[in-house]
N, C-alpha and C positions, 0 to 999 in steps of 0.2 A: 629314191632319195627322200629322207625325212625332212619335213619342214617344221619350223617352230614359229609360233606366234610371238612377235616382239611387241611389248607394250609401248605405247606412244610416250607415256610419261612414267618414269620409274618411281617417282615419289608418291604417286596416287595409288592406293591399294585397290584391288578389284572388289567390286560390290557383288558379293555372292549370295547374300541372304535376301531373296526377293528383288534383287537389283537395286536395293536402296541402302543396304547396310553391309559393312565389312565385318569380318569375323571379330575384330577387335571391338567395334561398336556394339555388336551383338552381345559379346561377353560382358562389356561394361554396362550394358542396359539390363542384362539378366540378373546380375548380382543384386541391385536394388529391388528388383521385382521379387526375388527370393526372400530378401529381408522383409519386404512388405507382406509376403505370404506368411512368414513366421509371426509377424505382428498379429495377423488375424487368427491364425490357427493355434500356434503353440503357446504364445505368451499370454493369451487371454486378456488383452487390453480391452477396455470398453470400446464399443464400435465407433463412437464419435472421435475418440482419441486416436484409435488405430487408423481411421480414415484420414485425419489431418496429418499424422506422421507418414502415412503411405504416400500422400500427395507430395509432401515435402521431400521425401526420399526419392521419389520418382523424378521430381523436377531436377534435383541435384544429379541423379544418374543420367538423365537426358542431357543435361548441360555437359557433363564429362564425355558423353558418347557423341554428341552432334555439334556442339558449339565450337566455332573456330574464331580466333582473334588474331588478326594480322597474318592469316594463313596457317597458324599453328593451332593444334588441338588444345583444349583447355588445360590438360595436365602438363603438356610441354610448355605452354605459356606460363603457368604457375611456377614451374621449375626455373624457367628463365628469370621470372620476376624475383624469386627468392635468391637466386644467384646474383642478380643485379644489386639487391639491397644488402646482401651479406658479404659481397666480395670486396676486395681492395680497390681503392680508387686512386688515381694519380691526378692531382690538380696542378695545372700549369698556369702560371701567371705571366701575362704578356703586357708590358707597358706600352702605351701609345706615345712614343717619342717623336 
């Protein structure tokens, strides 16, 4: 009889890259690294400007890959925040009689 491994928590993704990263985190982190590589090699920015831009891009990429706010990843949190500020609101008035 075949046996299947059942995850304890379905909402947590498996960490498959070195036991510290999920595939999604890895891909979100690789894109800024490739952009930074392009700054150094293809676009021929001055080294000081490319280094500053590379650090800035990697910090933003790291935030999107690893930062969690209230249990949500940063991209999900920003989507919820945008939806909250742009969505319709119902204001109820209750008098204290």
